[in-house]
Residue frames as qw, qx, qy, qz and C-alpha x, y, z in Angstrom:
[[0.159, -0.912, -0.344, 0.154, 21.52, -32.21, 9.05],
 [0.482, 0.559, -0.010, 0.675, 23.22, -29.00, 7.97],
 [0.444, -0.418, -0.334, 0.718, 24.85, -26.81, 10.51],
 [0.100, 0.943, 0.314, 0.039, 23.53, -23.18, 10.59],
 [0.598, -0.043, -0.034, 0.800, 26.09, -20.52, 9.80],
 [0.085, -0.532, -0.185, 0.822, 26.20, -16.76, 10.21],
 [0.110, 0.101, -0.549, -0.822, 25.53, -16.31, 6.44],
 [0.213, -0.412, -0.843, -0.274, 22.24, -18.36, 6.80],
 [0.210, -0.631, -0.546, 0.509, 21.15, -16.20, 9.76],
 [0.018, -0.414, 0.143, 0.899, 21.75, -13.01, 7.68],
 [0.186, -0.135, -0.729, -0.645, 19.84, -14.41, 4.74],
 [0.243, -0.537, -0.804, 0.077, 16.93, -15.27, 7.16],
 [0.105, -0.568, -0.277, 0.768, 16.93, -11.64, 8.58],
 [0.082, 0.236, -0.434, -0.865, 16.74, -10.16, 4.93],
 [0.164, -0.294, -0.843, -0.420, 14.02, -12.50, 3.91],
 [0.163, -0.636, -0.669, 0.349, 11.90, -11.31, 6.94],
 [0.066, -0.502, -0.033, 0.862, 12.65, -7.73, 6.04],
 [0.037, -0.044, -0.633, -0.772, 11.35, -8.25, 2.49],
 [0.273, -0.523, -0.730, -0.344, 7.94, -9.14, 3.66],
 [0.234, -0.322, -0.544, 0.739, 7.91, -6.76, 6.73],
 [0.002, 0.846, 0.523, 0.105, 5.18, -4.36, 7.22],
 [0.273, 0.568, -0.050, 0.775, 6.05, -0.69, 7.02],
 [0.386, -0.300, -0.644, 0.588, 6.44, 0.77, 10.52],
 [0.062, -0.882, -0.465, 0.049, 4.48, 3.51, 12.12],
 [0.320, -0.706, 0.064, 0.629, 7.36, 5.85, 12.32],
 [0.252, 0.006, 0.608, 0.753, 7.87, 5.76, 8.58],
 [0.015, 0.648, 0.713, 0.267, 4.21, 6.24, 8.07],
 [0.271, -0.824, -0.256, 0.426, 4.46, 9.31, 10.41],
 [0.298, -0.463, 0.321, 0.771, 7.18, 10.87, 8.45],
 [0.158, 0.295, 0.728, 0.599, 5.20, 10.37, 5.24],
 [0.115, -0.814, -0.569, 0.004, 2.10, 12.05, 6.91],
 [0.415, -0.671, -0.049, 0.612, 4.39, 14.78, 7.99],
 [0.225, -0.173, 0.501, 0.818, 5.69, 15.55, 4.60],
 [0.084, 0.531, 0.754, 0.378, 2.08, 15.38, 3.32],
 [0.187, -0.809, -0.440, 0.342, 0.99, 18.17, 5.65],
 [0.173, -0.704, 0.196, 0.660, 3.52, 20.68, 4.22],
 [0.390, 0.150, 0.697, 0.583, 3.21, 19.38, 0.41],
 [0.324, 0.346, -0.111, -0.874, 1.60, 21.56, -2.16],
 [0.210, 0.174, 0.954, 0.123, -1.30, 19.39, -3.08],
 [0.340, 0.067, -0.262, -0.901, -4.23, 19.92, -5.53],
 [0.694, -0.101, -0.396, -0.593, -7.71, 18.62, -5.45],
 [0.906, -0.326, 0.027, -0.268, -8.28, 15.11, -4.05],
 [0.638, 0.402, -0.583, 0.303, -4.52, 14.16, -4.20],
 [0.249, -0.501, 0.558, -0.613, -4.50, 14.72, -0.37],
 [0.860, -0.107, 0.270, -0.419, -7.00, 11.82, 0.11],
 [0.871, 0.395, -0.291, -0.026, -5.08, 9.66, -2.39],
 [0.356, 0.537, -0.636, 0.424, -1.88, 10.06, -0.61],
 [0.492, -0.387, 0.561, -0.541, -3.36, 9.49, 2.89],
 [0.946, 0.012, 0.144, -0.289, -4.92, 6.19, 1.70],
 [0.763, 0.452, -0.430, 0.170, -1.74, 5.11, 0.02],
 [0.079, 0.553, -0.634, 0.534, 0.29, 5.88, 3.29],
 [0.502, -0.267, 0.575, -0.588, -2.13, 4.10, 5.48],
 [0.837, 0.200, -0.366, -0.354, -2.66, 1.09, 3.18],
 [0.850, -0.366, 0.376, -0.055, -2.02, -2.32, 4.91],
 [0.903, 0.284, 0.247, 0.210, -0.34, -3.47, 1.81],
 [0.166, 0.945, -0.280, -0.019, 2.31, -0.71, 1.63],
 [0.923, 0.093, -0.058, 0.370, 5.62, -1.97, 0.43],
 [0.520, -0.551, 0.138, 0.637, 9.05, -0.57, 0.93],
 [0.405, 0.158, 0.486, 0.758, 9.20, 0.28, -2.76],
 [0.063, -0.794, -0.500, -0.341, 5.92, 2.19, -2.50],
 [0.464, -0.790, -0.204, 0.345, 7.37, 4.01, 0.47],
 [0.444, -0.267, 0.299, 0.801, 10.51, 5.23, -1.51],
 [0.159, 0.487, 0.588, 0.626, 8.03, 6.36, -4.28],
 [0.270, -0.838, -0.473, -0.002, 5.91, 8.16, -1.76],
 [0.482, -0.624, 0.037, 0.614, 8.86, 9.97, -0.29],
 [0.408, 0.012, 0.438, 0.801, 9.93, 11.03, -3.72],
 [0.034, 0.619, 0.626, 0.473, 6.56, 12.21, -4.78],
 [0.401, -0.822, -0.370, 0.164, 6.07, 14.16, -1.51],
 [0.512, -0.454, 0.139, 0.716, 9.52, 15.73, -1.60],
 [0.328, 0.211, 0.504, 0.770, 8.79, 16.97, -5.03],
 [0.206, -0.734, -0.550, -0.340, 5.67, 18.70, -3.75],
 [0.503, -0.557, -0.293, 0.593, 7.42, 20.60, -0.99],
 [0.193, 0.974, 0.120, 0.011, 7.39, 24.39, -1.34],
 [0.623, 0.451, -0.205, 0.606, 10.55, 26.01, -2.44],
 [0.523, -0.409, -0.350, 0.661, 12.58, 27.57, 0.36],
 [0.117, 0.016, 0.063, 0.991, 12.58, 31.18, -1.23],
 [0.341, -0.464, -0.558, -0.598, 8.85, 30.98, -1.51],
 [0.598, -0.529, -0.581, 0.158, 8.52, 30.41, 2.17],
 [0.432, -0.391, -0.211, 0.785, 10.23, 33.72, 3.18],
 [0.131, 0.824, 0.140, -0.534, 9.79, 37.49, 2.61],
 [0.673, 0.714, 0.130, 0.142, 10.21, 38.85, -0.93],
 [0.681, 0.013, 0.016, 0.732, 13.61, 40.01, -2.09],
 [0.147, -0.554, -0.090, 0.815, 14.71, 43.65, -1.91],
 [0.043, 0.046, -0.541, -0.838, 14.09, 44.04, -5.70],
 [0.200, -0.439, -0.831, -0.277, 10.64, 42.59, -5.47],
 [0.246, -0.669, -0.459, 0.530, 9.84, 44.72, -2.28],
 [0.085, -0.404, 0.114, 0.904, 11.10, 48.01, -4.19],
 [0.103, -0.147, -0.687, -0.704, 9.11, 47.12, -7.30],
 [0.225, -0.601, -0.765, -0.065, 5.95, 46.68, -5.18],
 [0.187, -0.662, -0.345, 0.639, 6.42, 49.93, -3.28],
 [0.034, -0.274, 0.356, 0.893, 7.04, 51.84, -6.66],
 [0.001, -0.321, -0.845, -0.429, 3.83, 50.38, -8.02],
 [0.172, -0.789, -0.588, -0.036, 1.75, 52.59, -5.85],
 [0.306, -0.640, -0.075, 0.701, 3.91, 55.72, -5.43]]
């Protein structure tokens, strides 16, 4: 009989993580990103079904995070126009 070592215990933990189901907190973060993402057409439904899939893997989670972050609005687009754009707009009707 072989004695268990610390290294064996660590290997066991990582083997369990490989097959572990994605936790609800991660799914919530993905859904939160989906709410603010600029989505076209039926992509919203597609993303939601991928996020809530029972077979969601951690590799798919990383890919979903990447795709949703790419679809986030640009920070400058979320705020008021620049002074130059505002001046151009005022001159357009004066």
